[in-house]
Backbone as numpy.savetxt, mean C-alpha at the origin, in Angstrom:
# Nx Ny Nz CAx CAy CAz Cx Cy Cz
3.92 -37.45 13.43 3.10 -36.26 13.43 3.97 -35.00 13.43
5.09 -35.06 14.19 5.98 -33.91 14.24 6.61 -33.65 12.88
6.95 -34.71 12.18 7.55 -34.55 10.85 6.57 -33.92 9.87
5.33 -34.33 9.96 4.31 -33.77 9.08 4.11 -32.28 9.38
4.13 -31.93 10.64 3.99 -30.52 11.03 5.18 -29.71 10.55
6.38 -30.24 10.70 7.58 -29.54 10.22 7.57 -29.40 8.70
7.11 -30.42 8.01 7.00 -30.35 6.55 6.00 -29.27 6.14
4.88 -29.23 6.81 3.86 -28.22 6.51 4.39 -26.81 6.77
5.06 -26.61 7.87 5.63 -25.29 8.20 6.69 -24.91 7.17
7.51 -25.87 6.76 8.52 -25.60 5.75 7.91 -25.19 4.42
6.88 -25.89 4.00 6.20 -25.54 2.75 5.53 -24.17 2.85
4.97 -23.88 3.99 4.34 -22.58 4.20 5.37 -21.46 4.13
6.54 -21.68 4.68 7.60 -20.67 4.63 8.09 -20.45 3.21
8.18 -21.51 2.44 8.63 -21.38 1.05 7.64 -20.58 0.21
6.37 -20.80 0.41 5.36 -20.08 -0.37 5.20 -18.64 0.10
5.41 -18.38 1.37 5.22 -17.02 1.89 6.38 -16.10 1.49
7.56 -16.63 1.25 8.67 -15.77 0.85 8.46 -15.23 -0.55
7.80 -15.98 -1.40 7.52 -15.51 -2.76 6.51 -14.36 -2.74
5.56 -14.38 -1.83 4.51 -13.37 -1.77 5.03 -12.03 -1.26
6.22 -11.98 -0.71 6.74 -10.75 -0.13 7.54 -9.92 -1.12
7.62 -10.34 -2.36 8.36 -9.58 -3.36 7.58 -8.33 -3.73
8.30 -7.22 -3.89 7.68 -5.95 -4.23 8.10 -5.56 -5.63
7.14 -5.15 -6.44 7.44 -4.75 -7.80 8.05 -3.35 -7.82
8.82 -3.07 -8.84 9.48 -1.77 -8.96 8.46 -0.64 -9.08
7.33 -0.89 -9.73 6.31 0.15 -9.86 5.74 0.55 -8.50
5.62 -0.41 -7.59 5.13 -0.11 -6.25 6.15 0.72 -5.48
7.42 0.39 -5.65 8.48 1.15 -4.98 8.52 2.58 -5.51
8.39 2.74 -6.83 8.39 4.07 -7.43 7.22 4.90 -6.94
6.03 4.28 -6.84 4.85 5.00 -6.35 5.06 5.45 -4.90
5.58 4.55 -4.07 5.81 4.89 -2.66 6.81 6.04 -2.54
7.86 6.01 -3.34 8.85 7.08 -3.30 8.26 8.41 -3.75
7.42 8.37 -4.79 6.81 9.62 -5.26 5.81 10.16 -4.23
5.12 9.26 -3.51 4.20 9.71 -2.46 4.97 10.36 -1.32
6.08 9.77 -0.94 6.90 10.34 0.13 7.41 11.72 -0.26
7.84 11.86 -1.51 8.32 13.16 -1.98 7.20 14.19 -1.98
5.99 13.79 -2.34 4.85 14.71 -2.32 4.54 15.17 -0.91
4.61 14.24 0.04 4.34 14.59 1.44 5.44 15.51 1.97
6.68 15.22 1.64 7.79 16.03 2.13 7.79 17.43 1.52
7.19 17.60 0.33 7.13 18.91 -0.30 6.00 19.76 0.26
5.12 19.15 1.07 3.99 19.84 1.71 3.03 20.44 0.69
2.88 19.80 -0.46 1.95 20.27 -1.49 0.75 19.33 -1.50
-0.36 19.83 -0.94 -1.52 18.95 -0.77 -2.12 18.51 -2.10
-1.98 19.31 -3.16 -2.49 18.90 -4.46 -1.82 17.63 -4.97
-0.52 17.56 -4.80 0.22 16.37 -5.23 -0.13 15.16 -4.37
-0.34 15.40 -3.08 -0.68 14.31 -2.17 -2.04 13.75 -2.51
-3.01 14.62 -2.75 -4.38 14.19 -3.04 -4.42 13.39 -4.34
-3.62 13.77 -5.33 -3.59 13.03 -6.59 -3.07 11.60 -6.40
-2.27 11.37 -5.37 -1.72 10.04 -5.12 -2.73 9.13 -4.41
-3.77 9.70 -3.82 -4.74 8.91 -3.08 -5.72 8.23 -4.04
-6.33 7.18 -3.57 -7.31 6.43 -4.34 -8.54 7.28 -4.62
-9.09 7.19 -5.84 -10.24 8.01 -6.23 -11.46 7.74 -5.35
-11.72 6.49 -5.04 -12.87 6.16 -4.19 -12.69 6.75 -2.80
-11.48 6.70 -2.29 -11.20 7.25 -0.97 -11.40 8.77 -0.98
-10.93 9.44 -2.04 -11.11 10.89 -2.15 -12.58 11.25 -2.16
-13.38 10.56 -2.98 -14.82 10.84 -3.06 -15.50 10.63 -1.70
-15.12 9.58 -1.02 -15.70 9.27 0.28 -15.35 10.37 1.29
-14.12 10.83 1.28 -13.70 11.87 2.22 -14.36 13.22 1.90
-14.49 13.56 0.62 -15.14 14.82 0.24 -16.60 14.79 0.66
-17.26 13.64 0.47 -18.65 13.50 0.91 -18.73 13.63 2.43
-17.81 13.02 3.13 -17.77 13.09 4.59 -17.58 14.53 5.08
-16.77 15.29 4.36 -16.50 16.68 4.75 -17.59 17.64 4.28
-18.63 17.12 3.69 -19.73 17.97 3.25 -19.42 18.73 1.98
-18.58 18.22 1.13 -18.24 18.87 -0.13 -17.05 19.80 -0.05
-16.56 20.08 1.14 -15.39 20.97 1.28 -14.13 20.20 0.91
-13.41 20.72 -0.06 -12.19 20.06 -0.52 -10.97 20.47 0.27
-11.08 21.46 1.11 -9.93 21.95 1.88 -10.05 21.49 3.30
């Protein structure tokens, strides 16, 4: 039983390491978002946010975009 458990854990570790790879496009997006935040330009920051999230927040704020 212990061997079966160790085998299962080993297989799980092998499959989980593949899922942790990050694509270059994701790294580029994260870097551009950080630069937008560090520049303190809210227009650039808002453009980086998800469209659905922006619409939800504008509705929550009663239509005020600022």
